[in-house]
Steps between C-alpha positions, in 0.01 A plus 500: 500500500637839403393847604568826322861618536558661839208323670479179698250227415208502746475183700168317445262505797353160406661164424458223242229259611337756728123524487362847438163668455409742219407839646310608187349340193783413258412552134660395172737769375558312176725234650236237419417550129246215511294696754326832450694811587406603855350155575506406868797268571478489881232655718569708808556256787623217275776292657803415291854370536815681391669284236776738389647837593643743248593867498355800315815700430319825413310495830773330706222278634468124541245341267330184620356233275205369699314179415133562560240230426523497121783737401829656601485877550786750532448709815672779689525500880226764531256256337561220753483422869633183670235233558457419869655172607227237527271668245542198270664162557878539453586142412368147453489428874298812578261439210393176665458648848 
């Protein structure tokens, strides 16, 4: 990850595999050509999992690829909040409990 010359790369607040919640409705900005422009990709309150972390050089901001139910959406930190532990089962053992 590189930042603009003279600036340091911002450290991501969230980690790979972390569950997060969308703070607002997330709409298609053209990233999904098979879906209508501005189509709803993840509704406010949807729970997803961070599957990759990148960096928006122009903004010097982490960009999170979040797997929601049926698509992966690029999100900024201001669009997410950590999901509370215990909101959903975390693993196979907890799913059976």
